[in-house]
Structure formats: structure tokens, C-alpha cells
C-alpha angles and dihedrals in degrees: 000000000000090000091058092052092048090049091059091052094046092051090059088070103039106038117100109250090225092055091048094066100051111124094004113141135154087260089061089064097039094104092067105092119199125210128222114221095182130183112218095169093101097021114193147251117325114193105180146007131208113194126187098233096205090049108026090177084077117069143142126231119208113200130197096243107351102075125235128319129195135201130187095182103057093272100308085125127018122204124195109233102171107054112119102043120110095264137045100193122099132195105169142000133192135180122203106243096212098038099036096179088068111089128170125202124194111200132215125060116276094201098094093217125149087247094050117133124213133227140210106243140280126336131197133200124192096182103058096275099312093117133014137202126199106236098190140260087115095161094051088091095186127044118192102187144358116207122192128204106250096232109012107068092192092067117082136160123208124198102211111194095186129213114344095204102045148353123297137160103230097084137100133068116327128191131194125192096182103057095274100310090118133014135210120199108225102175126035124159106166143309091280097050129070136163119268102179139022130179133185125215104245094214099041111026090188086076111081131172123204134182118211117207130197114198142140135187125200133177089264102042154328136256111194105189148016145155091307093066115095150128118260137185136198126192097185104058094274101311091118134014140197129195116243114224111140106120094002119112125270121247135042123328136216123202120349128198126196133207126176120202101241096207093052114015091192083083115075130169126201133182114216124194118222132134152134127261106357114210110215113256093000125061145279116296084222120025116215128181113006128153122010133183131205125194095185104057094275100310092118131015137210123207110236105173143326092245109132110130117208092335097187090073107050111333102180134143120201122196116208106253091231102032119053093192095056110086127176121199132203141215087055109027107244136140141212128208095187103062094276101307092119131015132199127195107239119230107253139170094209134085113301101219102084128194110170139015132194130192122197105244090213098044119025092195089069110079137155131204131198118200143150088289100052131257133341129184128201135187097193102059094277102309096115125024142206112209121214105231094181102072107099100193098126114159113221121195097182138006136196138169139219132213098250117127108269090022123236127232117223123198147163120224139203105273092332103092129233125312142172131205141165123280086219139355137213088240119105090217090065131228112343132198090252090060089070119085126201115230104166144025140220116037105341124222134159120001119185130186119225110259096235105020111057092191093065117082126178105216129190138202129182121314091021095301091178124184138164115232131192103211092195099060102014097240114150132188126191109233101171108151125232101028095118093153095043133275122281122223099218128049107232132189092246094165094047097064103029147003093298096266124137117275103269096226094054099035094206138102127190113230107253112261136173122252086247098034114195127233138151142184114244116255089217104047126034095214099044118103130180120200135175133220112145082311132048112245131196130200125185095185104059095274099310090120135010139207123204117234092191144278104289100183130093088255088223116173103235091201086074090056124086135222118201086354094301134107118222120266137171092280098049107130116245089345112210093339107192094008108081092152134050139199104027143149115273104175134029130173143166127213111262089214104039122046115226095020100129135186126192133186130188141200090245094061107266128139113188132177136199126191094187104056096272101314092115130019135200122201106222098169093116091054094070102092117231095006113141121226121268096022122158112253100214108174136010116194123187122205127258089204110043127034094217097048123099139150135212127203110201132184127194102180088116085072092047090259114128099180123125120256119184123150140183134201126194098179104061094277099307091120134014137199131195116251095185089113111162095340108151113262125267098012092129114219117245107163139002134192130187116224110253093219104036119034091199090065118083130173118210124192114202138176088262111032147335119273135192133195127194095190104056098271104314091112130021131192128189116250101206109127108146095355122105123236103289147162111246108208098172143001138184136187114224108238095216106029095037091224124150108231115196126199108203124191095225114021106039126240124343125189131202103200113225122353099210093114094053092042092053100034098091094063095052105030093109094047122099092242144345140194110213128216109285116223122230109276129214124211101230121194105206120214118233133197132049133147122317109269108181119220101290088086132110120223121188118211124263118207113274112265116254144047110314112231121185121193132180128215122185091206138013111278138202120253094246092053097064137052135170121197138171121223137177119243090269091059097253114149112249105171144347113230127201106243124204116251100198122108115260131033115339121190118207133170134223111207097214093255137123122240114301120259116251117279132236093241116107141186101221091202097063107012092237113167114205135201095228137069116040096007133112127260112243120259122275114270121243117253114272145090120323136179128226114206121197118189118191119176090336095310114120126214122184138189130181119216140172128246114203131193122249103286090227092061127085102193124154111243093234091052090052091046091052090047091054090049090051091055089053087053092056091043092055089051088052091053090049089057090048091053093045095053095053093100093047091049092051091053091048091048089054091050090050090052092052090050094050090050091045093236114159120234141166102285093190089057091048094053095084090053092053092046092048092054090047090056093048092048090048090051091049091049094050092046089052089051091054089048093052092043093053089044091062096061125049102214144054121334121261118247092254092052091052092048092049092050092051092048094049091048090053090053094063094074092045093053092046089057090047089051092055091048093051092049091052097046109025101043097057090050092049094047093050108112093359124127114258093245091058100044125119121240132205092230 
């Protein structure tokens, strides 16, 4: 067996990479099921809600990057209904209130953030979300609103915002009058301006309001407004439009939100963005514009207040459908009871960054809120909240693992801090929300555990907010490098309003850092950390002190750069929201094989290398063939196999370029080659990892899917299987367990347990069959019980119990041409295992048991006694070495593997061996009872046949047969109970268990005598007067 394993490893090195990929498709890998471990404790960003007004227990939840979810029981259970389409990102959702099976979904986030994902148009469902069809507008990328005609379900308006990162033509307001089969563009301003909101007058659907929105994001900044932004109205169903200005402020606008009072549509509210000196990620130094009200359907407007918090994100008023003075405002949940003149932030126990609000039109007390932390529901107008803990749409930026057993997964999440939780538990219910522990605030990013002290975790929040945490005692120390004058709390546009110097009154300036600031722990020294701001920093004392290794950016002054042809000034809307610093480092790495060999990437397109631990640097950016200037270097991965090998995963979507860029060097960065191969277009690379066992195997996480190659990047296939369409922001391979751990930015953490099959596939893919290396397997005894939870409760998946066995078949195969069996090292058969027969990799499990004992089911016509049905599983095997034997068309494949005891147990081997033997003893007793009751079962079977054919018989004579079978079944049941009772405790029997066994064994002879007596007395009475064909026999 050892030779076969060594052969796999040797073939990694000698097989031609081109040969390795022949026949490999996504279907080949489809037998490898992944498991989602959540969490749902913090949920994730919700962008829109669509509630069925006549049945508010039914609603749809549109998430930023986790698809669409539906409930029909007021959120007690949530079901994903948009998983396998070609996008995961949502911007808007609407349900037709008269034809509630019709649902529209506009894809692409409408939040305008630097982390915003894009979509591929407008989708429609006519069966309540069961199936979806893309209805076009695929290049719109971001849809801000879908508005449906209140009575005519064929009329729909779509507010297409257009590309966030560059100009494009497919944007504006679109209308369909045939249910989405064709579209007419009704508003178009220019290639920089789309439509962010649209609203239909509920009494006169010919009246439509639309908000145009000019905005552009670049790697270095954001401009959230311009002359293209405006408020428009049509009174003829969109045939003609006029801009509304009377009473609204002069000048250019940013984002605009619209809300019509449903009880009196003469009243309309709009939020208008305008201000002076916007501080990135905070607010305007001076708010201008704000909330306006019209009482004449938008012809004139009255200024109500300047309240419009962080409008770029989700500026949106909502007027209570039954109370014109009650106004709710997003992006920061607040409300007004005086028509918007004053607002107060409501006390809430939910997330504070709010995206959408809904008020029940029949009961204003009943409201719902969607935010960056999921969904909340309130029955007192938003004063107290119920949080939905069953929506697992967590958005991970980065993931890492530790070496605990079972290992923990660490991750940082979009605006939900940093957490860690177990990859599996010893609880039969799985991995619960309460298993996850929060270890950091803000927006969470990378969290790494100290190499030698598992209690020490280096945690990170936005802009390289680095700290060192002791999990054991909760102590935390900020260790962010470069803040020699102290760290500021807010991120201000220092360079926008002055020469870039610190604010004189504060006398401090935070060292510029990227939103997702990079750092790593050296592979060669446990206390050495490297971290990147605009400089690369090194610490050799766990972050207590730092040394600069130089500014490795272009040092460009972004105020000399333009967005939409304009340079920033004091009136630029939402200037650089989320990007207070540029340029900065975005990726840093050290060779796993050579200490001091460093690689650095930046957000302004540089790749630099140092072979002497940062003393000297070489810019190699121009050596990456075909790479545009100013691209975002997202991930640098160094090889576990060769000192000179490294990879970079680069994305350029921030420059409106959605091509794939992935490169490899084998000479310490002196030259690079593309390894994009046949990767599908426009997937956008986010992260890449080299397999630690097979250098030909690479894993690539993209904006739309996970891909794997077994030939070094010549050919790629998507590894999707049971996962939905997702963005994969990070991934890691556990160094001990060999699991692939995936951090998705929309559906939490997914794990592919054990990668042996993928690692070894390339060397056998052209063979008829293969049996892959089987990992060591642990007999886990899961705990049961716990408090009642109800159904609004998320449960992450544990690994399936048993030894994991992966087989490969080149083609589909007949059942009689394949067998899989487990043997001990002496060749004795332990168990037969059902093997998959489908072409590709099939994963099956052996549950650590011997063959089942025979069952009590019989076929009266041939006396066959099976090992299925009402029988007993065989006893657990003892720990040791076992052999899996696969036979395909007469060819045998074998692999040895190790079975280990539950690591929590401390049981002497001889005790366990004796316990297993005692279970066999009970099992043999069980089979004795099965054999003894054959005659009784045959008689009962005959009675059942007479009953089914409605043939009369002597019921008094039949009574002893029925009673005899009852006794046998009772004896079987009690013997099973003893078996299960003994199974639960590895050790000697209790006195009661021994007494029960002895008593049940003594009953066998008594029941055998009773059987003979019944046959002699009952059968003649039953046969008396009965037709010959229906008579009982003694056989």
C-alpha cells in the first residue's frame, strides 16, 4: 500500500503538466461536497426588501453579495432562492402586489463602496422565486431600484446606475411594457450618469419620478455627484420628462432618494446630497441641501432639514404609508415625527449602518430594517428589535486557521469585526452561532495566530488597524506601525483642504493605510511581522517596535488626478468616501523557503521585490506581460516547493477593466508569465494559493467562482459543486488537516475536507479508476442534547462521520462492475461500502463499523435473511490500520489508512477490544432471535396476506400467532436496547445490562417451544374450512 501512495507523490513531479489536464472538467470534481460552517451570528449586508403586503409573513431579502432569500413564515426560516445564477450581487428587488408570484431582481450593489460587487442585469421570476430568467440590461452592472406598475404586471421600470468604475452606455431609466421581453430607455444623460431611484404614483401610474445620479469610483478616490444628477418627473408614463427644480437648491447634486406618501401621493419627499468639504468615510464639514417635501406632486419643494447622513451609501427617506409626518431616513436609521424638520436616532440593538426600511401599510407598528448586519423586525415602530440569527450571509475579507484540534477558522468581515470559530464541533447539532467568538471591531480583515503561542492573535481592522490580543485574558495592545504622533479616530481628507500636514489642533496624523491593509507573520521567525501602509514595516518583537523598509508606492499626488474629467474641490460630493489614503501597499509576502526574500504590491500598480530583507528593492512591474498600468495588486503567494517561485493575483476592475490577471515567476521575480490559461473571461482574480503537496495544483478565488488547475495554470475548471455563485475573497489550506478553507464575501466560510483527491488527480486522470490516499480518520462520539432552540436557528455543518474515501472513475460504470470493501491488515472483511458509479471523483464514507447483523425482514418465498431493514449496525472497529479495496472491472486498487480513537477519550486498547467483542456477543444473540422467529413471522405474513385479500379466517385461532410475534418483536426491541446501551459506554457492562442479556438469552428456548405449540394447535384450526390455496403450512 505504501508503494501506491509514494507513486502518487512521485508522479506530481514527473508528469507533463499538459497531460495532467486531459479530461478534467468541473463535472470530474462534482462528487466533492463542501460544507458551509456559517456563521450567521453577525449576518451581512442587506440592500433591499420586498414584502407581500397582503401577507407580510412572506418577504424576500436581497443581499449585497449573498443572493436572495425568501421566507413564508415571517423569518422563522430563510431559504436561499437565487443561488445558481451568474451573479451573487443584488441592488434591488420588487414583488408585484397583485400577482405575488412575479418577482423582479436588479443585480449589482447600489452602495458605491470600494468593495461593491457588480451584477449582470435584471432578473424575473414568475413562480415566487423558484426559477429566474435574465431579462437583459446585462451591462448595467448596478441597479438602484425596480418599480412595478400597481395593476399592470407587464409594466416595469428599472433604474440602471451603470458601471461604478468607468463610463458605459447601458445606464439610465428603462421601461418595459411586455414583462421584460423588450426595453425602452426613457432617460439617458451621459455615459457617467445613471438612474439611482424611480417611484410610481400609486393613484396615477402615469406619473413617475426618477433620480439621475452621476458618480465614479477609481482606485484612488470617489466623486459622488455632478451636473448629471437631478430629479425628474413624467406625467405620461415616461414618454416625456421634465426636471424638477422649484424650491430645490442650486448647483450640482449627489445622490437623491425618493419616497411618495401612499395615502396621499400629492406629498412626496426627496433627499438631496449637497455639501462642503466631505471628509472621507465621515460626513460633510458643512451639510447643504438635505430633506425636501412637496405637497403638489413635485412641482414645488419645501426645505425640511439638512439631515442626510453619508448620502453616497444609501440616501433614502421613507414616509410611513399611513402617517405623512413620520419619516424614516437611511443610511443611519433615524426618524422624524414632524415631517422631517427634526430627526432623532432611535435606540436600537442592531447594526448601525442601515440600508433599507419597510413599514407595514396596514400596521405602522410593524417595521423591518435591513443593514450591514442582516435583518431586524420590530412591532413598536422600531424601538425594540428582534434580530434574525438565521441569515448566513457573512462577508469575509480574509480567513486564517490555527493548529487547535479541531482547528479554528479566523476571519475579518465587512463592518462586522473579526471573529473565530471551530471548523467542527463535538455537538451533533453542528456549529452554532454561539460557537463563534468576536475578537475585533470595525471592519475586520486578516487575523493571524502566533506560530508558537496559540493564545496570541494579531487582529486587524480597516486601514491596518493592527493589534495584538491575548485570547486567554482579553488583553489587547494596538501595534499599528507609523503612528508616531498618535492615531486619529476619524479618517480626514487631509490632502484635500491643505498641504497634507496634520491638523494643527490635534498634532497627529495616522500613517496612510489601505482599507485592507496587508501584514503577515514571518515563516522563519515567530516574532517577526511585516506590515504595509504606504511603507513596508518590519517588527522583530511582535509589534512592540517597527522599522521602516521604505515607501514602495509611486508617491503620486492623487489631487493631480481627475475623475470624470474633474479634479477634486471643496464641493466634490462624497469625496473619496472610503479611500482616505492613496497610494498604499495592498499585498506583502515572504518566501516560504528563503528568509528575507520579500514581495510587495500596491494599489497604484507596483510589484517590487527585495532579496535582502528590504535593504534594496527592484521594481518588476513592467515585467508582467500584458498588465496595464495602475492595477491593484491583490494577492502575492510564495511557493512551498521552490524558493524562487511566486504568484500574483491582480484585479483591475477599479479601472473598469474586468479581465483576468494572474502571473507566476520561477526566478525570484526577475521574469513573469501569465497563468490565466483558459480561465473564463471576466471572473476577476482576488486570491490564489499554491497547493502545499502538489505544485501543479493551484486554487484561484475570483469575484465569480472558485477555480482549480492541476497543470500549473494551463487549464482551469470551476469548483462549485453544492456551493452557490459567490465571490471568494480569500482561501487557505490547513497545513495539518489538508482542508481547503474558503472565505466568501457573501455566504460565510466553506470547507472542502481533505484535498488528497485533487492533489493526486492529475497523475491518474487518464486511468480507468483510482483509489486516492485516505486520510487518518478519527472515531468521533458526538454529544447530543442542549436547550430547545426553535427553528430560527442557524446550524453550520460538521464533517460527515466516518473515514473519507475518494475514488475516481474515468467513465460511468455498472453496479456489478465495482465494489468497495474494508478489511483489517490480515485481510478479514470488515464492511462492504456502497461505491459511487458516476464518472469523476466520488466521495464515500465508511462509518467505522463491522458488517451489520442480519435483519428481521424476510422473504417468505425463499427464506432469505438480509443485512438491511430492522437489523443492527455492526460494532465499532478498534483503532488501528485498515485497508480499503476498490475493484473495478476486475482490477484491484488498495489503500491503507489509520483509524484513531476520539482524541478526548483515554481508553486502554484492551478495554476497547473487549467492549467490541461484547457487542458482537449481543449481536449474535440478536441474530439467534431473528432465526428463531422465522416460523412465527411466516405465520404472521400469511395472516397479513389474508387480511389484504379480505379472506375470512378463525380470528380466535389466529390470536396465538399474533401474540407470539408480539413477544418476539418485544424481545428484539429489548435486545436492541441493550446493544445501544452498551454501545454508549466503552467499558465493562453494568450489572443490569448483564442481567438483561442473560434473561433475553433464556427467553429464546421458551419462545421456540411456544412456536412449535402454536404451529401444532393454531394452524389446523385456521386451515379448517379454508380453501386449499389459502391454507397455512408448517414449512
